N, C-alpha and C positions, 0 to 999 in steps of 0.2 A: 504493500500500500504506500510505501514511501515514495516509490517512483511516480505514482499517480499524483502525489502532492506536489512534487517538484515540477511535474508536467503542467499542473494547473497554474502554479505560481509563475511559470515561464511566460505565459501570455498576458496575464493581468492579475494583480494581487488585490485582495480586498480583505475586510475584517473577517469574513466567514471562512474564505479559502485559506487564510493564513493561520487559522486556528489549528492546533494539534488535532490529530484524529480523535483522540479521546474526548475533547471538548466539542467536536462536531457531533459525536454521538450524543452528548448531553443536549445539544441544540435540537437534534432529531427527537430525543426522548421528551423534551419539553413540549414540542409540537404534538407528539403522539398523545401526551396527557391532556392537552387542551382541546383538540379537535372534536372528540366525542361529546364534550360538554356543549359545544356550539349546536350540534344537531339535536341532542337530547337534553337540553337545558331544563325543560319541564320535568322530565323523569328523574333528573339527578339533583336539581337545585330548586325546582318549582313546587315541590311537595305533591307531585303526581306520580302515577304509575300507569303502565300499559295494562289494559283490560280488553284485549281483542276478543273477537267472536270465538275463536278456538279455545282461548283460555277459559271463558265461561262454560263452553260446551264440555271441555275436559273436566272442569271441576264438578259440574253436575253429574257427568257420567261416573266420576270417581267417588261419589258420595257413599255408596254402600261399602266400597273398599276402604275408604278412610275411616268410616265408622267402625268397621270390624277391626282395623289395625289399632285404633285407639282403645277399643274395648278389650281386645284379646292380646295385644302386644305381639302379634305375629301377622304374617302376610296372608290375606285371604286367597289370593291367586284367582278368585272367581268373582265377577261382578254380578250381583243379583238384581240390579235395578234397571238394566238396559237390555233390550232385545231378548227378553224372557230369560236372561242369564247367559253369560259368555265368559271365556277366559279373560282375566284382567290384563293379559300380556300387552295389549295395545293401548291400555288406558293408564294404569299406574301399578307398578310393582317395584318396591325398593330392593336394590341389590344388597345382598347380605354382606358384601365385601366393600368396605369404605375405601376412598381414594382421595387425592388432593382436589379433584373437581368438587367433591362435597364440601370441602373446606372453603373453596373459592365461592361457591354458591351461598354458603352461610354468611361469609364475611362481607360479601358485596351485594347482598340482597337489596339494600336501600338505594344503591346507585346502578341497578341493572337498567339498561344494557351497557353503561359506560365502561365498567370494569372488564366486561368481555370484549369490548372493542379494544381496550388496551392490550389484551392477550392477542387478539387478531392482528392489530397493527404491529405489535412487537414481533410476532411470528413472521409476518410478511417482510418486515424490515431486516430481521436477522437472516432469513433465508436468502434474500437478495444480496446482503452484505457478504455472506459466506460464499456466494457464487461469484464474488469478485467485484461487486458494484461499489461505488462511492457512497459515503453515508447519506448525503442528501438525495442522491439518485435512488438509493434503496428506499428512502422515505417516500419519494414520489410514487414508486411502485407499490409500496404498502398502502398508500392512500387510495390508489386506483383499485387495488384488490379488495380493500375493506369497505369502501363507501359506494360501490355500485348500488343503484337504487333498489335492487332486489332485496338488499339486506334490511333497510328500514321498512320495506313493505312487509316482509315476513315477521319482523318484530312487532309491527302494529297489528298484524293479524293474529298474533299469539302463537306463531310457529316456533316456539322457543327451542325445541330440540333440533330443528333444522338449522337455526342460527348457531347454536352451540357446536353442532357437528362441523359447520363451516369454520368456526373459530379455531379449531384444533388442526385444520387441514395444513396450514403452513408448517406447523410443528411436526407433523408427520413427515413432510418432505425435508425438514431440517434433519430429522433423525436419519432418513435415508441418505442424505448428502454426507453426513458425518461418517456413517458406517461404511459407505462405499469409497470415501476419499480421505479419511483421516487414518493416521497410524495408531490412534488410541482405540483399538477395536473393542476392548471390553467395555469401556465407558460408553462408546458410541452405540454398541449393541444394546446396552441397558436403556439409553435415552430413546432409541428408536422403538424398543419394545414398550416403554412407558408411554411414548407419544401415540403409538397405535392403540394401546389400551384406553387412553383418554378419548381418542377418536371413536372407538367402538362404544365406549360408555356413554357418549353423547346421545345415543339411542335413536339415531335417524339413519337406518341402513341405506336409504336411497341416496343421501348425500355422500356417504362413505363409498358406496358402490360406484357412483359416478366418478369420484376422484381416484378410485383405484385404476381406472383406465389410464389416467396420466401416470400413476405410479408404475403400472405394468409396461407402458410404452417407454417410460424412462429406463426401466431395466433392460428392455430390448435394445434401446439406443446404447446403453453402457456395454451391453454384451457385444454389440457390433464394434464398438470402439476397442474393446479388449481383443477381439479377434484380429482387427487390423494391426494392433500393436503387438500381436503374438503374446498376449498375456492371459490367455483363456484359462490356464491352469490356476493361477492365483485368483482370477475373477470367479471361477467356480467355487473356490473356498469362500469368497466374499458373498456369493449368491447363497451359499448354504447358511451363512449367518443371517442374511436378509430373510430367508424363508423361516429360519428358526425363530427370529425375532417376531416375524409375523404370526407364527403359530403361538408364540408365548403371549403376544398381545391379544390374540383371539381367545386363547385359553383364559386370560385374565377377565374375560367377559363370557366365559362358558355358560354361566347361569342365564345370562340375558339372551345370548344368541342361540343357545340350545332351545330355549323357549320359542324364539322366533322360527327356527327351523322346524320345530315340532308342530307349531301352530299353522305355519304357512300353507301346508297342503289342504287344511280344512277351512282356511279363510278365503275371502273373495279374491285375494292375491294368488291363490292356488287354482282358481278356475272353478266352474260349476260342474258337478257330476252329471248334469243334464245336457251339457254342451259337448259337442263332438270334439275330441282331442283333449280338452281340459288342460290342466297343467299351468294355468296362469290366467291373467286378465284377458277378457275378450279384446280383440284388436281395436274394434270401434270405440270401446270404452277407454282403453288405454291411450288411444291417440286423440281423445276428445279435445284436450288442451294443447293442440299443436300450434307452433309458431308459424304464421304466414310467411311466405317467401319475401314478399315486399315489406312485410312487417319487420324484417331484420334491420330496416333503416332505423328503428328505434334504438338500436345499439349506439347510434351516433346522434340522432335527433330524437330525443325522448318523446316529444309530444306530437310527432308527425302522424300518429294514428289516434290521437285524441287523449292519450294518457290512460286514465283509469275509467272503468265503466261508469262510475259516478260522475265523471266529467263528460267526455264526448267520444268515448272509445268506439271505433268503427272497424276494428280488425276482425279476423275470422274466428277468434276464440269466443265461447259462449259469454263469458265475463272475464274481467281481469282487474287486479288491484293496481296495476301499473306495469311499466316496461322494464326489461333488463337493459340497463344503460351502461355501456362500456366507458363513455366519457370522451369529450372532444380531445382533451390532452392525450389520453391513452391512445385514441385512434390515430392521431397525427404521428405520434412516435412509433406506434406499431407499424405504420406504413414505412417510416424510415428504417425501422429495424428489419422488416421483411425484405425491403428492396435494396438496402445498403449494408446492413450489419454483416460482419464476417463470423460472428459468433455461431458456432455449430449447433448449440442447443436451441437456437431459434427455430430450427426445423422441427424439433421435437414439440415445442410448445405451440408453434403455428399449426402443425399437423394435428395434434390432439384437439386444439381449439376448433379447428375446421371440422374435424370428425364429429365432435359433440354439437357443433352448429348444425350439421346435417341431421343428427339425431333429433334436434329440437324441432325440426320441420315435421316430424311424425307423418301424418297422412298426406301432407303436401309434398312429400318425397317418399311415397309409400313403397315403391318397388325396392328401394335401397333399405329402408327401415324394416320392411317385412322380413327380410333375410335375418337381420339381427334379432327381431322379435321372435322368430321361429327357432333359431338355432343358437343364439348366444345365451349361455347360462344366466338365469335370473333377470335377463333383459325384460321379459314379459311379466315381471312381478310388480312393476312400477308404472304409474300413470303420469300424466302431465309432462309430455315431451319438452315443452318450453323450458322446464327446469334444467335441462342439460346446459342451457346458456350460462349457468353459474360457473361451469367449468370453462366455457368459451371465454368469458370475461376474465377469469383468472389467467388463462394461458395467454390471451392477447395482451393483457397488461404486462406480463413478463417480457413478451416480444417488444413492447413499447420501451421497457427499460433497456433492452439491448439497443434500441434505436437511440436512446438518450446517451448511452455509452459510446455509440458510434460518433456522435458529435464531438465528444471529448477526444477521441482518437484522431479525428480530423483536425481539431483545433490545435493539436500538437504540431502539425505541419507548419512550416514557415510560410508557405503560400497557401492561402485558403481556396478550396475548390467548391464554391457554392453550387456549381452546375450539378453535382451529384444529388443535391436536394431539390432541384427543380421539379422532378417527377413526383415524389411523395408530397411535397408541399402544394404542387399544382393540383394533384388529385383532391387533397383536403379542401383547398380553397374553391375549386370548381364545383365540388359537391355542394358547398354552402351557397354559392351563387345560383346554381341550377334550382335548388329547392326554395331558396328565398324569393326568387323571381318567378319560378315556373311550377310550384307545387299545385296550383289550381288546375293547370293543364295536364299535369302528369298523374294526378291521383283522383280517384272517383269520389272519395269521402262517403261511400255507402257501404254499410255492413252487408255481407253476403246474405241474400234472402230477406233483407230488412224491408224493402219496398213491398214485397209480396205479403209479408206479415202485417204491415200497416193496412194494406188493401183488404185483407181478410177481416181485420178488426173493424174498419169503417163499414165494410159491407154487412157484417153481422149486426152492427148497431142500427143500420138502416134497412135491414132485411132485403138486400139486393145482392147481386153477384159481384165478386171482386173485379171482374172485367168491365163492369159498368163504367162508361166514360166519366161520369161525375165522380165516382170513387177514385179513378185514376187521377183526375184533376186535383181532387182534395189531397191525395197523397203527394203529388208533385208540389203543390203549394206548401205543404207542411215541411217536406224535405228541403226545398229550396229557400224557404224563408226563415226556418227555425233551426233545423239540424245542421245543414251544411255550412252556413256562415260561421257558426261557432267552431266547428271542426277546422275549417279553413284558417280561421284566425289563430287557433292554437298551433297549427302546423307551420304557418308562416312566421309567427313570433319565435318559435323554437328554431326554425331554420335560420332566421336572422341572428338569433342568439348564438347558434353554433358558428355561423360565419364570423361573427365578431370575435369569438374566442379563438377560432382558427387564425384570424388575422393577427390578433395579439400574440399568440404563440409563435406564428411565423416571424413576426417582427422581433420577438425575443431571440429566436434562433439566429436570424440574420445579424442582429446586433452582437450576439455572442461570437459568432463565427468571424465577424469583422473586428472583434476585440473592442467593441464599443461598450460592451457590458462584461463585467468580470464574472468569473465562473461561479463564485459563491452567491452573488446577487442574482445571477441567471437562474441558478437552481432554486433559490429562495422564492423568486418571482413565479417559477413554475409550481412550486408547492402552494403558493397563495392562489394562483389561477385554478389549479386542479381542485383544491379544497373548496373554493367558491363554486366551481362547476358542480361537484358532487353534492355538496351540502345544500345548495339552493334547489337542485332538482330533487334530492332525497326528501327535503322538507315538504314538498308537494304531497308526498304519499304517506306522511305520518298523519294518520287519521286522528284528529282531535277528539272525535267521538269515542275512540278506543282508549282514551286517557281519563282516569278518574282520580279523585283524591287518594293520596297514599294511605289514608285511614280506611279506605274501602278496599277490602280484599275480595277475591272472587266469590267466596262464600256469602259475604254480605251483599254483594251485587246481585247474586241470584235470589237471595232471600227477599230483596226489595222488589223482585218481579213476581212474588207469590200473589195469587189472586184468591178471592174468597172461595172460588170453585176448587182451587188446589187445597185450601185448608179443609174443605168439606171432605175431599177424597182422602187426605192424609189421616183424617179422623175415622174413616170408615173402611179402609182397605183391609184392616186386620180381620182375619177370618174368625178369631176367637179360639182357634185350634193350634196356635203356635206358628202360624205362617200367614203371609199377606196375599191377598188377591192381586191380580194385575189390572192395569188400566190401559185402554186403547184411546189415545188422544186424537180421535178422528177430527180432521179439520185443523189440527195444530202442526201441520207438516211433520207427522209422527215419526217418519223414518229418516229424518235429517235434522233432528232437534232433540237435545237431551235436557233442556232446562227443567221441564216438569219431572224428569226422572230423579231429580234431586229430592223431591218431596215424597214420591211413592214409586213402586215398581211399575214399569210399563213394558209393552211389547215392542216399543220402538226405541229410538235413541239417535246418537250421532257417532258414526265410526266409519273410517275409510277402509277398515279391514275386519268387518264382522264375519261371522261364520258363513261360509258360502251356501250351505244348505238352508240356512235361515233366510238368506237373500233370495234363494229359490222360492221359499215359501211365500215371501212378500210378492215376488214377481208372478207366481203362479196363482195365488189365491186372494191376495189383498189389494194389489194395485194392477191397473190395466196398462197397456202399452204407452199411454200418454202420461202415466204417473198418477192418474185419478183413482179414487177408491172404487173397487168393483161393487156393483149393486145388482141384486140385493146383497146385503151384508153376508159374508161367508160364516154364518153362525157356528157350524161344526168346527171350523178352524179356531174361532175365537173361544168356543167352549173348551176345547182341549188345551188351549193355552192359558186356561185359568183366568180369563178376562171377566171380571165381575162388573166393571164400570166402563162406559163409553161416553166420551165427551164430544160435544159438537156445538158450534156457535149458534145453530138454529134448532128448532124443534124437529124431532124425528118421528115419522109415523109407523115405524117398524114393529112387527109382532115380537113378543118375548122380551120387550124392553119397557121398563117402567121408569117414568121420569121421577127422579128423587131430589133434583136440585135445579133451580132456574135463577138466573141473574143476568146483569148486564154483561158479564164476562162469559156467558154461555150456559149450556144445559148439561146435566149429568143424567145418564140413564143406567139403570141397573139391569144386568143381564140375568134373567130368571133361570136360564138353562146352563149357566156356567158350571163346569165340572170342578170337583175339589182337587186338591194338590195330588192326591193319589186315589186311584179307583180301579176296581176289577172290571174286566170285560167278559162277555159271554163266549166270544170266539175270536180267533185270530186268522188273518189271511197272510200267508208268507209270500214274499216276492224275492226275486234274485237281483233286481237292478233298481237304481234310484228312479228311473223313468217309470217303471211299473208301479212303484210306491206312489208317486205323484198322480199317475193316471187313476189309481184305485181310490184316491181321495177326492176326485173331481165331483162337482155337484150331480152330474148325470149318473154317477154310481150310487147316489143316495148314501154317501158315507156318514155313518153315525159313530163318532168316537166313543160314546158311552157304551156301545154294544160290541163293536168290532175294532180290533187293533191291526194295523197294517205293519208287518214286521219284516225287516231285512235281516236275513240270517237263518239259522236253523234252531229255533226254539223248540221245546217240547210241545207237541200239538195235543197232548193228552190232558186237555182241560175240560172242565164241565161247569155249567152254570151253578151258582150257589147263592140263592136269594138271602141267605143269612150271613154271607161273608162280610167281614169287617176289617178295616184297615185304619190305623191311627198314626198320625205323625207325632212322635214323642220328642223329637229334636230337629231343629232346622236352622242351619246357618250356611255361610258361604263355603266352608271347608268340609262339612259333614251333615248328613241327614240320617235320622234313625226312624224306623217305622216298626209297628207291631201289627201282625196279621193273624186272623183267625178264620179258618175255612174247614169245611167238612170234606171237600174234594180239591184236587190240584187245580190251580188257577193261574191266570196271567194278569200281572199288575202293571198298570201304566202310571208313570210318575210324570207330572206336568213340569218337568225340568228338562233343559236342553241337553241333548246327547253330545258327549265329547269323549272319545275313546282313550285319549292320552292322559291318564291320571286318575280318573274316577274308578274306584274299586268297590265291588259289592261283596259283602259276606252275609250269609244267612245262618244265624246261630253260630257265628264265628267261622264258618266254612266258606271258602271262596265260591262265588257264583258269577254268572255272566250277565252283563247288561246288553240288551239288544236295542238297536236303532228302531224306534217305533213311531209310526205316523210321520215319518220322514225326519222329524226334528226332536222327538221326545225319547225318553228312556223307558224301557219295559223289561220285565223279568218274570221268569217262571217261579211260582211260589207253591211249595208242596202243601198238602192238607195238614191241618193241625194248627197249633199256635207257634208263631215264630217271630224272631227279632231280625229285622233287616237293617244293615248299616252300610251307608255309602260314604267313603272318604276321598278327598281330593288331595293326592300326594304325588304329583308328577315327578318322574325321574329327573327331568330337566332341572327342576329347582333344587332337589336334594343333592344330586351328584354334580350338577353344574356349579353349585356354590362351593363344594369341596375343591373342585378343579380350579375355580377362580381364586380361592384363597391360596392354594399352593403356587399358582402361577405368579400372583402378585408378590407373595413373599420371596419367590425366587428372583423376580425382577429387581426388587429393592436390594436384595442381597448382592446381586451382580453389580448394581449401581454403586453400592458402598465399596465393594471390592475394586471396581474400576477407579473410583475416587482415591482409594487408598494406594493403588498402584501408581496412579498419576502423581500423587503427592510424593511418594517415595522416590520416583524417578526425578522429580523436580529437585528434591533435596540432594540426591546423589549428584545431579548435574551442578547444583550450586556448590557443593563441597569440592567437586573436581576443578571448578574454576578458581 
């Protein structure tokens, strides 16, 4: 680094560039400490906190889990209040193994997300510095990596695990860089393993999976370099350490990821048993949030497609909270880096950035993406293709840092060659001119299908056909006088904004290359311009509505939404027999809203990874293709799900429902035919496939769950009706259920609890027995004649043995770290004594 300093001072000295490297680090550190406060001043200094939609939904979903945890001082692992019961894995499960992330969370809770931005900025800065960049150059790169608009968007939405997973990404690459390039192998090995452990612990597999593409291609690049240098033998040893550290980091989260791997085949991410092929999300569903090809312009001009849906968004996605913004400064320097830098790593970062950009197009580049969707492991487990752009922005930002370093290499030369910059700067400036002056002619400012949707709405209100000339005229007037002008104004303003920034940055570059601006002030000016660019755009997408007083926690915010209707249900769902009935919140967006699940158990909720066969039940029996409730109400399904109460904003004329509450907040109806928690049936019908089970439960088959059970598997069919049979629930909670039965003949018992084969174990009088998948989503079991005690316990292997493996791995990691530090210190002492 000394040579770099002398090179800088050779063309023009200033206060910053004349500082020793250590003090330049302090300047960078001071800026890192200040910048997050500017963007999140309300959250850190203004007495407010973020309370995004997903935060409230998570807290409501987790109510039964938290209540059990506080009451029993152990993890329930099962949520009883949403979707008729489901594994708690995707909602809230505390890892039994502590780590430093828990300390960070506890110590910085009052200034979230500022402290996590310090970790992110610090990681980006250190990574780039280790890669050979100057301190302030590394700072600019860290700003670009950290403040892309996607980050404040996900923070405001409450996607906390997604943000935290991104926070540890640079540290993961720091660990890889040290392990593959440092001679302190033991210490580097421990740091890489710990960094991977923290990345996995963040709990957002999608972010981790996406950035593993960059890590994997980086290893391929390094392997190729080792081959060219004839160093494959030593590189294979290093690769072994990389793999071992990866396994150790994964093992440090064995409890968490074993759960994910165990649950995935049964969740919606594993595909439906009714769909052909199965094995993952459906392609149409997975590609629903695909980035439009022309919409990629938002990487450079954030408002060119209207910004967020609450503003004037007109892109192809159903809705959006805002764009992925690379930044004007990063874009300009990425052009310079791509076209002029000699740094070989630029090909790695540009290649991975472009690959993930193509992934983000989803259905708009379907032939290419379908191949990966069908054949790349785990690719089809995730939805929202546009999210791939988080990797694109990261990679292109690093290419931009290579471009900035190129300027310093050129500035060393006695004769400055500005001609090499004409092409990248020309592209950047022409892009601004073209869209500042010509966006109205180049863009349609119409959302796909939007005109037809408006025509249908107008036609429906006036009882005419959408093709009616007057309807078409009304739609044209609305589009041209109200929607398009706003969209055009936003696009033009941001195009001009981009052009001005590009002009300023180009002027700074020319001034620096001609030695009119010294190196330190040039870099500081770029830090200021980049920070202004990101922070001003990011501030647009910090939803003030998602911020509340720091005195209002998620629980209190939910409680404030409780209606008199909810209080009535909360007081009446108890069966009086040790277990609660369930509620169907008809008309309350039941399968995409968990708020009421905080107050009482429901058959709905909010989850991106509910059990796949429960989603099948919703699709096959409860909702039609348009997402509306099927009518007449599927009472057999609601009966078997133990639904005692149904809510609706208006009065219902349906049979078997008795109105028991009315108010301005809606109506509550009691289901007079609801089945109890456990009941015997007179007969069973065995099927061999999921499709056969669903078909047997259709209304045309006159399915009656009180009389017949549809069973997948090979239960005993030697059952006989017994009118005197009795079953009583003697214990009921998230981890265990106990029943007593009395019969004169063998029978089949149906339990209105959701079937899940990984962890629920049944014993009858202490002897193991089998649980059968019944009525497609419930549990059933053969019960012999006589008096018996049945007990079900939820003790998944993933939690028990996963915890043991995680403890062992983490203890080993820290032991290796201490050994590495001890070895480093001893060598340092020996070197000092030798001198």
